[in-house]
N, C-alpha and C positions, 0 to 999 in steps of 0.2 A: 504493499499499500504506499502510495507516495506521501511524503511529509509535507503538509500544507503550512506555509508561513503566513502570517497575519499582516495587516497594514503596518508597515515597518516602523519600529521605534527609532530607527536611524533618523527619521525625518525631524524628530524633536530632540535628539541628542546633539550637543556640541561636538564639533570635529575633534577637538583635543581630547575630550573624555573618551570618545570612541576609540581613538589611538591609544590611550593609555590601557583601556580594557583589553584591546586586541594584543598589544604587546605583552600585557601581563599574562594573557592566556597562553601565548607562545613560549614564554620564558618560564612558565611553571612547571617544574620537573615532576611535581606530584600529580599532574593531571595528564592522562595518556589516552589518546583516541585510537591507538593501534589495537588491532584485533588480537585476541589471545591472552590478554592480561588476566591472570589467574587469581590475583589478590587485589580487587577493587578497593577504592577508598571507602572506609567505614563512615556512614553518615553520623554526624555529631549533633545535627539539628533535625527537629521534625520538619515536615513539610510546611506546616503553618508558621513555625518559627522562622524558617528560611525565607518564606514568602514575605512576612512582615519586615524582616531585615532588609530584603531587596527593595520593598516599596519605601521604607524609611530612607534608604540610601538615594533612590531615585528622586524623591521629594526634596531631600536636603542638599544634594549635590548636583543634580542635573536640571530638575525643573526650576529650582530656585524661586519658589513662590509665584512663578508665572502660571502654572497650573498645578493641580494636585492629582497624584496617582493614587488609585485604590485597588486593592487585590480582588481579582474576580475569582480565580481558582488556581490551584497548584497541584501538579501530579508528578509521579516518578517518571523520568524520561530515560530510556536506554536505547542507544543506538547499536544494533547487533548484540545487545546483552552485555556491553562493557563499559558504557559511559555512566558514571555515577553523577547524574544531574537531576535537578528538579526543573520541570518546565512550568512556567507560571504566566498568567494573563493579568495585565493591569489595564484599568480604564482611566484614560486621560481625556477629559473634556468630551466624554461621549464616544471616543474611539478606543478600540481594544487593541492591544499589542501583545504579542508573544515574546518572551524572553526566557533565559535559562540562568540557573544559579547552581554552583557546585553544592553538594549535599552538606559540606562542612560550612557553607555560608561564606567562603572566602572570595569567591569570584563571580561576577555577573558577566553574562554574555548576551549582547543585544540580539544575536541571531546565530543558529547553528548551521554551519556550511559543511556538508559532507565531502571533504577533500578527496577521499578515496574514491567516491563515486565519480567525481569530476575527472580523475585520471583514468578510471576503468572505461568510462563512457564518453569518450571525446565528442565534442560538438564540432560541427563544420558549418561554414557560412559563405556566402558570397555577397556581393554588393550590387547585383543586378536582379530586379524583380522578373520572374517568368512572365512571358507575354502570351496573350491569347486574343482571338478576335473579339470574344465576349468575356471580359474579365469576370472572375468570381471573387467577390469580397465578402469576408465574414468577420464581424467584430463580436468578440465574446466579452460579455459583461455580466456583472451582478446588478440587478435593477436598482438597489439602493447603495452601491458603492459610489462614494464621491468621485472617484477617478473614472469609473465606468460612465457616470453621468457626464463628466468632462468630455470624455471621448465622443459620446453620443452627440453632445452639443456641437462638438467640432465636425463630425462627419455628416451631420444633417444637411448643412449647405451643399456639400459635395454630392450628397445623394440626390438632392433636388435638381442639381445641375446635370448629373450623369445617369439618372434613373432609367432612361430609355436606352442607354448605351452599355451598361454593365449590370450584373447581377449582384446587388448590395443588400446583405441581410444582417440582422442581429441575432446572435446566438447566446446561450447561457452557459456560464461556468458550472461544472457539475457538483458544486457544493455551495452552501450559502454561509454568509457571515453576519447577516443583519436581521436575524430572527424571522418569525413566522410571516411578517408582512412581506418579506422579500420572496418567499415561496409563492404567496398569493399573487404578487405582482409578476413574478417570472412567468407563472401559469397563465395569467391574463394576457401579458404581452405575447407570449408564444402563440396563444390561440387567435388573437387579433391578427397577427402577422400571417398565420396560416391561412385564415379565412379571406383577408383582403390586405395585401401589402400597402396599398395606397392609403387606406384608412388607418393602417397601423402607423405610417409616418405622421399623419395628421395628429393621431393620439400622442405619439412620442414628442412631437414638437410642443404639445401642450404639457405632457407629463414632466419633462425636464425643467419646466418653469417653477412648479411648486409642489409636484408630487400628488396633486389632487385628482386622483383617478376617476372619481365620480364625475367631476366637471369635464374631464378629458373625454370620457366615454360619450357624454352628451354632445360635446362640441364636435367629435368625429363622427357621430351618427352611428354608433355601434349598437347592434341589435343584442341587448343584454340577455335575452332569453337564449339565443343560439350561443352567445359567448359562454353562458354558465353551463350549458350542456357540454361544450367542448372542454371547458376546464375541468368539470367532473370526470369526463371520460379520460382525459389526459393524465389526471391525478391518479386515477385507478390503474391506468395502463402501466405507468412507471413507478407505482408505489410511493409517491412523494410524501403525502401526508402520513402514510403508514410508516415510512422510515423516519420521518421527523418525530413521531411519537415513540419510536424505539431507539433510544440513545445508544444502544449497543451497535447500532449501524453507522453511527457517525464517524466521519474521518478523524482519526487520532482522538476520538472521544469528545471532540470540541465542535465539529462543523457538520450540520445535517446535510445529507446528499440530496442533489437535484439531478436525477438521472435522465432527464429528457433529452439532453444533448451529449450524453456521456461517450457515445461512439466517436463523434467528432472531436471531443475533448482528448480522447486517447490518441486519435489519429494525429493530432497536431501537438501534443504534448502541452496542452493548455495548463498553466499553473496559477493564473489569477485574472483579475479584472483591471483594466481592459487588455485583451490580446487581439491583435490585428493579423488576419491571414488573407493573403492575396494569391490567387491561382496555386493554392495548396502549399505556399511558402509563408512561414511565420516572419512577420516584419518587425524588427526590433531596433533599438537605438544603440545597442552595444553588444558585442559578442557574448558577454557573460549572461545575457538574457535569453540566449538561444536554448531551446529545449535539447536535452541529450537524446541520443539515438539517431535514427535515420530521418528525422524530420528536416526538410529543407528550410534553411533559415537565411534571411536576407537582412544585412545590417545597413541601416540608413542613419548615419551619425547625427544629422540634424533633424531627426524625426520629432515632430511636435504634434500636438493635437489641435492644430488650428485648421479651419476650413480649407485654406489655401494649401497646406502641406498634405492633408488627406487627398484633396484633388490632384495634387502633383504626383503622389505615389500611385494612385489609381491610374492616372493617365499613363504613367510609365509602364503599366501592365498591358496595355493595348498593342496589338501588331501594327495597327494604323490608328493613332489617336484621333478622335472626332474633333470637329471644330470647337466644340464646347470646351475643350481643354485649354484654349487660348484665353478664356475668360478668367479674370483675376478675382479671387474671392478674399475675404478678410484674412490677414496673417496674424490676427489676435488670437491667443489661446484663451478659450473660455475658462471660467473659474471652476473649480471642483464643485460637486454637489448641485443642488438645485439652484435656480435663479440666474440672474444675469451677471455682468461683470466680467473682467478679464484676470489672467494670472500669468505670472512670469515662469511658471514651472509646468512642465509636462511629465514629471518624473514619478508621481505618486502611483501606487497600485494596491489592490486588495488581494492579499495572498495568504 
């Protein structure tokens, strides 16, 4: 089972502190990631004690009264049975972050990276997007992920420009991070798009404004009776609510599964929201974000979530770009989450 990472705590950690933590983790002789260690470190703190110590440290030394972190849960974490860590979740201003602490409470790790996996399963990439006469564009999101919403706001103008020239669709990551309302909205959007792609775009243009789905259903003229039938049938077919109610099925015991697009998630190695796939190639801004395995990956270093950049990368995927590609869209990156405004960053993700 893949290890799912949460919205990254790196985004709120000062760079110097991250560096100190990482250097400390590398230089600590008592902590060993190598397989085959027969005498693991003996835990000197309970999970609750280690969690509270971690939260106190984050509040006192990292957040510095700018926000307050609170402990959501903490569990044993063992990578291949040899890493003696606790994995804990903290809530900071409504966002949840995964981090790790050694069981003796001496070292905190903002994120666990499986170095051995990276060396065993090398990734490959190119800088040229595969071309087709009719490009196929898939954007994988979680419906309440702030960065998925940012990506949707960015790609919508490109969709409106190229909707008759390319196949552009929204798909869903195969787990959720934003509670039951995200399951309900994923199902709702899946069914609207399945029944009528044009009405779905009308609905989505409305939904990204404030998340008021009732208003958006009305504005897009959605037949709610037909929609409810589709939602019920889809939910039953993929066991979505059934798995939500059974926490033993959750990924890593933390994230409910959403199996509607699981086959596509596995095909492209989707790890979070947003993930862009064009003509079966995953499009990323840096080599490190390429999925491992045989998935084709294209690195676009200046990849941003602006309408103009989405238009540009889609237009690069045509064998013969249409005249619409000469039109210039906004180069401003939308703000994360709902609403208007712009952002200077396209780097966040829900993982």
